C-alpha positions as CSV (number, residue, x, y, z in Angstrom):
1,X,48.5,-57.0,7.3
2,X,45.9,-58.1,9.5
3,X,43.0,-57.3,7.1
4,X,45.0,-59.0,4.3
5,X,45.2,-62.2,6.5
6,X,41.5,-62.2,7.4
7,X,40.6,-61.8,3.6
8,X,42.4,-64.6,2.6
9,X,40.9,-66.8,5.5
10,X,37.4,-65.6,4.2
11,X,38.1,-66.5,0.4
12,X,39.8,-69.8,1.3
13,X,36.8,-70.6,3.4
14,X,34.5,-69.4,0.7
15,X,36.1,-71.7,-1.8
16,X,36.1,-74.6,0.6
17,X,32.5,-74.2,1.1
18,X,31.8,-73.8,-2.7
19,X,33.9,-77.0,-3.5
20,X,32.2,-79.0,-0.6
21,X,28.7,-77.9,-1.9
22,X,29.8,-78.9,-5.5
23,X,30.8,-82.2,-4.4
24,X,27.7,-82.8,-2.5
25,X,25.7,-81.8,-5.4
26,X,27.6,-84.2,-7.6
27,X,27.2,-87.1,-5.2
28,X,23.5,-86.3,-5.1
29,X,23.2,-86.5,-8.7
30,X,25.2,-89.5,-8.7
31,X,22.7,-91.1,-6.5
32,X,19.8,-90.0,-8.6
33,X,21.3,-91.3,-11.7
34,X,22.3,-94.7,-10.1
35,X,18.7,-95.1,-8.6
36,X,17.1,-95.0,-12.3
37,X,18.0,-98.7,-12.4
38,X,15.6,-99.7,-9.4
39,X,12.1,-100.2,-9.4
40,X,11.2,-97.5,-7.0
41,X,13.6,-94.7,-7.8
42,X,11.9,-92.2,-5.7
43,X,12.4,-94.0,-2.8
44,X,16.0,-95.1,-3.5
45,X,16.8,-91.4,-3.7
46,X,15.1,-90.5,-0.3
47,X,16.6,-93.5,1.2
48,X,20.2,-93.1,0.2
49,X,20.5,-89.1,-0.2
50,X,21.3,-88.8,3.5
51,X,24.3,-90.8,3.1
52,X,26.0,-89.2,0.4
53,X,29.3,-88.4,2.3
54,X,29.6,-92.1,2.7
55,X,28.8,-93.1,-0.7
56,X,31.2,-90.8,-2.4
57,X,30.1,-91.7,-5.9
58,X,31.3,-95.2,-5.3
59,X,29.3,-97.9,-6.8
60,X,30.1,-100.3,-4.0
61,X,29.6,-98.1,-1.3
62,X,26.0,-97.1,-2.9
63,X,25.2,-100.9,-3.1
64,X,26.4,-101.6,0.5
65,X,24.6,-98.3,2.0
66,X,21.3,-99.8,0.3
67,X,21.9,-103.0,1.8
68,X,22.4,-101.6,5.1
69,X,19.5,-99.2,4.8
70,X,17.3,-102.5,3.8
71,X,18.7,-104.4,7.0
72,X,17.8,-101.7,9.3
73,X,14.3,-101.2,7.9
74,X,13.9,-105.1,8.2
75,X,14.7,-105.1,11.9
76,X,12.5,-102.1,12.6
77,X,9.5,-103.7,10.6
78,X,10.0,-106.9,12.3
79,X,9.9,-105.4,15.9
80,X,6.5,-103.8,14.7
81,X,5.2,-107.2,13.5
82,X,6.2,-108.6,16.8
83,X,4.2,-106.2,18.6
84,X,1.1,-107.0,16.6
85,X,0.9,-110.4,18.2
86,X,-0.4,-108.6,21.6
87,X,-3.0,-106.6,19.7
88,X,-6.1,-107.0,21.5
89,X,-9.0,-108.7,19.7
90,X,-6.5,-110.2,17.2
91,X,-8.3,-113.3,15.5
92,X,-6.4,-116.9,15.4
93,X,-6.0,-116.7,11.6
94,X,-4.4,-113.3,11.9
95,X,-2.2,-114.3,14.8
96,X,-1.1,-117.3,12.7
97,X,-0.2,-115.1,9.7
98,X,1.9,-112.6,11.9
99,X,3.8,-115.3,13.5
100,X,4.6,-116.7,10.0
101,X,5.6,-113.1,9.0
102,X,7.8,-112.8,12.1
103,X,9.7,-116.1,11.0
104,X,9.9,-114.8,7.3
105,X,11.3,-111.5,8.4
106,X,13.8,-113.2,10.7
107,X,15.0,-115.1,7.8
108,X,15.4,-111.9,6.0
109,X,17.3,-110.2,8.5
110,X,19.6,-113.2,8.6
111,X,20.2,-113.2,4.8
112,X,20.8,-109.3,4.8
113,X,23.0,-109.5,7.6
114,X,25.2,-112.1,5.6
115,X,25.2,-109.9,2.5
116,X,26.3,-106.6,4.1
117,X,29.8,-108.0,5.2
118,X,30.1,-110.1,2.0
119,X,29.7,-107.3,-0.1
120,X,32.1,-105.2,1.9
121,X,34.8,-107.9,1.5
122,X,34.0,-108.7,-2.0
123,X,35.1,-105.5,-3.5
124,X,38.8,-106.2,-2.9
125,X,38.3,-109.5,-5.1
126,X,38.9,-110.0,-8.8
127,X,38.0,-112.7,-11.2
128,X,36.4,-116.1,-9.9
129,X,36.8,-114.7,-6.2
130,X,34.7,-111.7,-7.0
131,X,32.1,-113.8,-8.8
132,X,31.9,-116.3,-5.9
133,X,31.4,-113.6,-3.3
134,X,28.9,-111.6,-5.8
135,X,26.9,-114.7,-6.4
136,X,26.4,-115.2,-2.5
137,X,25.2,-111.8,-2.2
138,X,22.8,-111.8,-5.0
139,X,21.5,-115.1,-3.9
140,X,21.0,-114.0,-0.2
141,X,19.2,-110.7,-1.1
142,X,17.0,-112.2,-3.6
143,X,16.2,-114.7,-1.0
144,X,15.6,-111.8,1.6
145,X,13.0,-110.2,-0.8
146,X,11.2,-113.6,-1.2
147,X,10.7,-113.9,2.5
148,X,9.5,-110.3,2.6
149,X,6.9,-111.1,-0.2
150,X,6.0,-114.4,1.5
151,X,5.2,-112.4,4.5
152,X,2.6,-110.3,2.5
153,X,1.2,-113.3,1.0
154,X,0.1,-114.5,4.2
155,X,-2.4,-111.7,4.4
156,X,-3.9,-112.1,1.1
157,X,-7.5,-112.5,0.6
158,X,-10.7,-110.6,2.0
159,X,-10.7,-112.9,5.0
160,X,-7.4,-111.3,6.4
161,X,-8.9,-107.6,5.9
162,X,-8.6,-105.6,9.1
163,X,-6.3,-103.1,11.0
164,X,-3.6,-105.8,11.5
165,X,-3.4,-106.5,7.9
166,X,-3.5,-103.0,6.8
167,X,-0.5,-102.1,9.3
168,X,1.7,-104.9,8.6
169,X,1.4,-104.6,4.8
170,X,2.4,-100.9,5.1
171,X,5.5,-101.6,7.0
172,X,6.6,-104.7,5.1
173,X,5.9,-103.7,1.6
174,X,8.1,-100.7,2.5
175,X,10.8,-103.0,3.2
176,X,10.3,-105.2,0.4
177,X,10.5,-102.0,-1.9
178,X,13.8,-101.1,-0.3
179,X,15.4,-104.6,-0.6
180,X,14.2,-104.7,-4.2
181,X,16.0,-101.5,-4.8
182,X,19.1,-102.8,-2.8
183,X,18.9,-105.8,-5.3
184,X,19.0,-103.8,-8.3
185,X,21.9,-101.7,-7.2
186,X,23.8,-104.7,-6.3
187,X,23.2,-106.1,-9.7
188,X,24.4,-102.8,-11.3
189,X,27.4,-102.8,-9.2
190,X,28.3,-106.4,-10.2
191,X,27.7,-105.6,-14.0
192,X,29.9,-102.5,-13.9
193,X,32.7,-104.5,-12.1
194,X,32.7,-107.2,-14.4
195,X,32.7,-105.0,-17.5
196,X,35.8,-103.0,-16.1
197,X,37.7,-106.2,-15.2
198,X,36.9,-107.5,-18.9
199,X,38.1,-104.4,-20.5
200,X,41.3,-104.4,-18.4
201,X,42.2,-107.9,-20.0
202,X,41.8,-106.6,-23.6
């Protein structure tokens, strides 16, 4: 009897593990397929694969996670850029570009910080309510991306060449790519939500 119970437990556990593994694989495939709409799909998968359990093959959760990752990277990059003002030997023109970049990135963080809860709330809306909240999110994320690119523009030209430019461009360019991907996933979620709502009316 004891052996039978143990055997049943082992079989049940094996089935549970197999189901869990299959679900994880299907969620990973969902993330890979969804990331195909982005400009940087490999980076998209890299950023989101670790959050498969939270995403659960849900379009809104996917977009929300992408925005959260973008916000976290923007904060990290801003802290890094802030340190660059204290680099020994920084030139006046570099210093001003760094200060401008900090301001741009601060604006980006503000917009992304607004977008995350807005997208979380908006999933419960429908019709005009959904469109209004989604329009806010799309506007804010697009503006955040513009802020990040404006920071990069401040280091354009050979006159800005140097270690400060290389270090900042590497960090902020990564944030801009992640934000670009997040915007693409937000737009994709919006389109699918509207198509689903439209089909329910007919």
